C-alpha positions in Angstrom: -0.8 -1.3 5.7 2.7 -2.7 6.2 4.5 -3.4 2.8 5.3 -6.8 1.6 8.3 -6.4 -0.9 7.5 -9.5 -2.7 6.7 -9.6 -6.6 3.2 -10.9 -6.0 0.9 -11.4 -4.4 1.3 -7.7 -3.5 -0.4 -5.6 -0.8 -3.8 -4.5 -1.7 -5.1 -1.3 -0.4 -7.9 -1.8 2.3 -10.5 0.3 0.0 -9.7 -2.2 -2.9 -10.3 -5.1 -0.9 -13.5 -3.7 0.4 -14.7 -3.7 -3.2 -14.9 -7.5 -3.1 -17.6 -7.5 -0.4 -20.1 -5.9 -2.7 -23.2 -8.4 -3.1 -23.4 -10.9 -5.9 -25.7 -10.4 -8.8 -26.3 -12.3 -12.1 -23.5 -12.0 -14.2 -25.6 -11.6 -17.2 -27.2 -8.4 -15.7 -27.0 -4.9 -17.0 -25.4 -3.6 -13.9 -22.4 -6.0 -14.0 -22.0 -5.8 -17.5 -21.6 -1.8 -17.3 -18.9 -2.6 -14.8 -17.3 -5.1 -16.8 -17.2 -2.9 -19.8 -15.9 -0.2 -17.7 -12.9 -2.0 -16.3 -12.0 -3.3 -19.7 -11.8 0.1 -21.4 -9.9 1.6 -18.3 -7.4 -1.4 -18.9 -6.9 -0.5 -22.3 -4.9 2.7 -21.0 -2.5 0.4 -19.1 -1.4 -1.3 -22.6 -1.9 2.1 -24.6 -4.2 0.3 -26.9 -7.4 0.8 -29.0 -7.8 -2.9 -29.1 -9.9 -5.3 -27.1 -8.8 -6.4 -23.6 -10.1 -9.7 -22.4 -10.7 -9.9 -18.6 -9.9 -13.5 -17.8 -10.3 -15.7 -14.7 -7.0 -17.1 -14.5 -3.5 -16.3 -13.6 -0.8 -14.9 -16.1 0.1 -18.5 -16.9 -3.3 -19.1 -18.4 -2.7 -16.2 -20.7 0.6 -17.8 -21.6 -1.3 -20.8 -22.7 -4.0 -18.8 -24.4 -1.5 -16.9 -26.6 0.3 -20.2 -27.9 -3.1 -21.9 -28.4 -4.6 -19.1 -30.5 -1.7 -17.5 -32.1 0.4 -20.2 -33.4 -0.5 -23.2 -35.8 2.9 -24.8 -35.4 6.2 -23.1 -34.9 7.0 -20.7 -31.8 10.1 -18.9 -31.3 10.5 -18.9 -27.3 12.9 -16.1 -25.8 14.1 -17.5 -22.5 16.1 -15.5 -20.1 14.7 -16.8 -16.6 12.0 -18.9 -14.8 8.9 -17.3 -16.3 10.1 -17.3 -20.0 11.1 -20.8 -19.7 7.5 -21.7 -18.2 6.1 -20.2 -21.5 8.4 -22.4 -23.5 7.3 -25.5 -21.6 3.6 -24.3 -22.1 4.1 -24.1 -25.9 5.4 -27.6 -25.9 2.7 -29.1 -23.6 0.2 -27.7 -26.2 1.7 -29.7 -29.0 3.5 -26.6 -30.7 7.0 -26.9 -32.2 8.9 -24.5 -29.9 12.4 -23.4 -30.5 14.6 -21.9 -27.8 16.4 -18.7 -28.0 18.0 -18.7 -24.6 20.7 -16.5 -22.9 22.2 -16.7 -19.3 19.5 -15.5 -16.7 21.2 -12.3 -15.9 21.2 -11.2 -19.5 18.6 -9.7 -21.8 17.2 -10.7 -25.2 18.4 -8.4 -27.6 17.2 -7.2 -31.1 20.2 -8.7 -32.9 19.6 -12.2 -31.5 16.0 -12.2 -32.6 17.2 -11.1 -36.1 19.4 -13.9 -36.3 16.8 -16.5 -35.3 14.2 -15.2 -37.5 16.5 -15.2 -40.4 17.3 -19.0 -40.0 13.6 -20.1 -39.6 10.0 -18.9 -40.1 7.8 -18.7 -37.0 4.1 -18.2 -36.4 4.7 -16.5 -33.1 7.4 -15.3 -30.9 7.0 -15.1 -27.2 9.0 -12.6 -24.7 8.7 -11.9 -21.1 8.9 -8.0 -20.7 10.1 -8.1 -16.9 11.6 -11.3 -15.8 10.4 -11.6 -12.2 12.9 -14.4 -11.3 16.1 -12.2 -12.4 15.0 -8.5 -12.4 16.1 -8.3 -16.1 13.8 -6.1 -18.5 14.0 -7.0 -22.2 13.8 -4.3 -24.9 10.3 -5.1 -26.1 9.9 -2.1 -28.5 13.2 -2.9 -30.2 12.5 -6.5 -30.3 9.0 -6.0 -31.9 10.5 -3.6 -34.6 12.9 -6.3 -35.6 10.3 -8.8 -36.0 8.1 -6.6 -38.1 11.1 -5.9 -40.3 12.6 -9.3 -40.7 9.6 -11.8 -40.5 6.3 -9.5 -40.8 4.0 -12.5 -40.6 5.3 -13.6 -37.2 3.1 -12.3 -34.3 4.6 -10.9 -31.2 3.2 -11.9 -27.8 4.5 -10.3 -24.7 4.1 -11.4 -21.2 4.1 -8.2 -19.0 3.0 -9.8 -15.8 5.4 -7.8 -13.6 5.7 -4.8 -15.6 2.2 -3.5 -16.8 0.8 -0.7 -14.6 4.3 0.0 -13.3 6.4 0.5 -16.6 5.1 2.2 -19.8 3.9 -0.3 -22.5 2.7 0.9 -25.9 1.1 -2.0 -27.6 -0.1 -0.4 -30.7 2.7 2.2 -31.1 5.2 -0.7 -30.7 3.3 -3.3 -33.0 2.6 -5.8 -30.2 -0.1 -8.4 -31.2 -0.7 -9.8 -27.8 0.3 -8.6 -24.4 -1.2 -9.6 -20.9 -0.7 -9.1 -17.3 -2.0 -10.5 -13.9 -3.8 -8.8 -11.2 -1.5 -9.6 -8.4 1.6 -7.6 -9.4 1.8 -3.8 -10.3 -2.0 -3.5 -10.6 -2.1 -4.2 -7.0 -5.1 -6.4 -6.9 -5.7 -9.9 -5.3 -4.5 -13.0 -7.6 -7.1 -14.5 -10.0 -7.4 -12.2 -13.1 -5.4 -12.0 -16.2 -5.9 -8.9 -18.6 -5.0 -9.9 -22.2 -4.9 -7.2 -25.0 -5.1 -8.9 -28.7 -5.2 -6.9 -31.8 -6.7 -7.4 -35.1 -4.0 -9.5 -36.5 -4.1 -11.7 -33.4 -7.7 -12.3 -33.9 -7.3 -13.1 -37.7 -4.7 -15.6 -36.7 -6.8 -17.2 -34.0 -9.8 -17.6 -36.7 -7.3 -19.8 -38.7 -6.0 -21.8 -35.9 -7.4 -25.4 -35.1 -7.7 -26.7 -31.7 -7.7 -23.5 -29.7 -9.4 -25.2 -26.8 -12.5 -23.8 -25.2 -11.7 -21.8 -22.0 -9.0 -19.8 -23.7 -10.6 -19.4 -27.2 -9.9 -15.8 -28.3 -13.1 -15.9 -30.8 -15.3 -17.4 -28.1 -14.1 -14.6 -25.6 -14.7 -12.1 -28.2 -18.3 -13.3 -29.0 -19.1 -12.6 -25.4 -16.9 -9.7 -24.9 -18.8 -7.5 -27.5 -21.8 -8.2 -25.2 -19.8 -6.9 -22.2 -19.7 -10.5 -20.8 -17.7 -13.8 -20.7 -18.5 -17.4 -22.0 -18.2 -18.6 -18.4 -18.9 -17.2 -15.0 -16.1 -14.4 -14.4 -14.6 -13.6 -11.0 -17.1 -11.0 -10.3 -15.5 -9.7 -6.9 -12.3 -9.3 -8.6 -14.0 -7.2 -11.5 -15.4 -5.0 -8.9 -12.1 -4.4 -7.4 -10.2 -3.9 -10.7 -13.0 -1.3 -12.0 -12.3 0.4 -8.7 -8.5 0.1 -8.6 -8.2 1.3 -12.5 -10.0 4.5 -11.2 -7.3 5.1 -8.5 -4.4 4.3 -10.9 -5.6 6.8 -13.3 -6.2 9.4 -10.6 -2.5 8.9 -9.7 -1.9 9.5 -13.4 0.0 6.7 -15.4 3.1 8.8 -16.1 3.3 9.6 -12.3 2.9 6.0 -11.5 5.6 5.1 -13.9 7.9 7.8 -12.5 7.3 6.6 -8.8 8.3 3.0 -9.9 11.3 4.3 -11.8 12.5 6.4 -8.8 12.2 3.3 -6.4 14.3 1.2 -8.8 16.8 3.8 -8.9 17.0 4.3 -5.3 17.2 0.3 -4.7 19.9 -0.1 -7.3 21.9 2.8 -6.0 21.6 1.6 -2.3 22.9 -1.7 -3.4 25.7 -0.5 -5.3 26.8 1.7 -2.6 27.0 -1.2 -0.1 29.2 -3.0 -2.8 26.4 -5.6 -3.1 26.3 -6.6 -6.9 23.0 -6.3 -8.7 22.1 -9.5 -10.6 20.5 -8.1 -13.8 22.7 -6.8 -16.8 23.4 -3.1 -16.6 21.0 -1.2 -18.9 18.4 -3.9 -19.1 17.3 -3.6 -15.1 13.7 -3.7 -13.9 11.7 -0.9 -13.0 9.4 -3.0 -10.7 11.8 -5.2 -8.7 15.6 -5.1 -8.0 17.4 -8.4 -7.6 20.6 -8.3 -5.6 23.3 -11.1 -5.3 23.5 -12.2 -1.7 26.5 -11.2 0.4 27.5 -14.5 2.3 26.6 -12.9 5.6 23.0 -12.0 4.5 20.2 -14.7 4.9 16.7 -13.7 3.6 14.7 -16.1 5.9 16.7 -14.8 8.8 16.0 -11.2 7.9 12.3 -11.9 7.5 12.3 -13.2 11.0 14.2 -10.0 12.1 11.5 -7.7 10.5 8.5 -9.8 11.3 7.3 -7.5 14.1 7.2 -4.8 11.5 5.0 -7.1 9.3 7.6 -6.5 6.5 8.7 -9.3 4.2 11.3 -9.5 1.6 11.5 -12.0 -1.3 14.1 -14.6 -1.6 15.6 -15.6 -4.9 13.4 -17.6 -7.3 14.1 -21.2 -8.3 17.7 -21.9 -8.9 18.5 -18.4 -7.4 17.1 -19.0 -4.1 19.7 -18.3 -1.5 21.8 -16.8 -4.0 19.9 -13.6 -4.6 17.2 -11.8 -2.9 14.5 -9.7 -4.6 13.3 -6.1 -3.6 9.9 -5.9 -5.2 8.7 -2.2 -5.3 5.6 -2.2 -7.3 1.9 -1.5 -6.8 1.1 0.4 -3.7 4.7 0.8 -2.4 6.0 4.3 -2.0 9.4 5.5 -2.0 9.1 6.1 1.8 8.2 2.5 2.3 11.4 1.5 0.3 13.5 3.8 2.5 12.2 2.0 5.5 13.1 -1.5 4.2 16.6 -0.5 3.3 17.0 1.0 6.7 16.1 -2.2 8.4 18.3 -4.2 6.2 21.2 -2.0 7.2 20.2 -2.4 10.8 20.2 -6.2 10.4 23.6 -6.2 8.8 25.1 -4.3 11.9 25.2 -7.5 13.7 26.7 -9.7 11.0 
């Protein structure tokens, strides 16, 4: 398997892909329900929670919509420092919520002091924070932000988008007091796209019970009614559930702490490599991602041209996202990627630059 250093969809191990070839069966069937329950229970370990994990047939953006529909009657504080946190703000507005922006420049993190100041000015039903901004490589201090919310505005729920961090970075939902946290299948979990895993605590479920117009597809109460029967209201993506259950066993066999250490070691190596070359890192120091490294492009480096250069190796690097396209490139080191794979990529970039 030749690795793609892109932040999703990432490479999927052949044996995981093979799980999707299992024969279909009725989804309201004891055998499938056992697999569904097992996958959800294993997923609790990713979030370090004793609370429910909904297995949802949609992308992480669907979970963003579910959070604002279920957890906010009216006011949402949207913490924005990149493209995907900005999307969550847009989603809140599109669902009729009164969303206020707490926005900082893209290279910077949302800090607890900023959140405290905002919460002292206005009462909010919900605060939304992206843990790991895939567009910028900035990782927000979720633990400290949640602590501030609980101290300053204890009735405000905390929702966290961990799409590009969960299964690559330690997240402790219960210990940190996060009410809702979700991820997508196609990032550090190293699965095909199509699933969101969304954990919700009791405070979140109690809030949802009092919110009107939760919709249907993303209604937490409806999802819970079926979850306790090891099922979903609608037909789930069965093949992806088979793959998830199998992949969770592989992740737990590696060991979560070992997995986090592997991702951290790759981040450290990528950051040191760029620094040694004199190529600036985009993200603010002290708040850099453990699952992808965003580097400011030197004038002579062209990501599209580099991808042509390495095409025979079946390796691919990610360009900058959105407004950062052509200005940065992203080295995604998540999922199945090993330190040896990263060393190969860095060596190829060095080779490419010799002729520049």
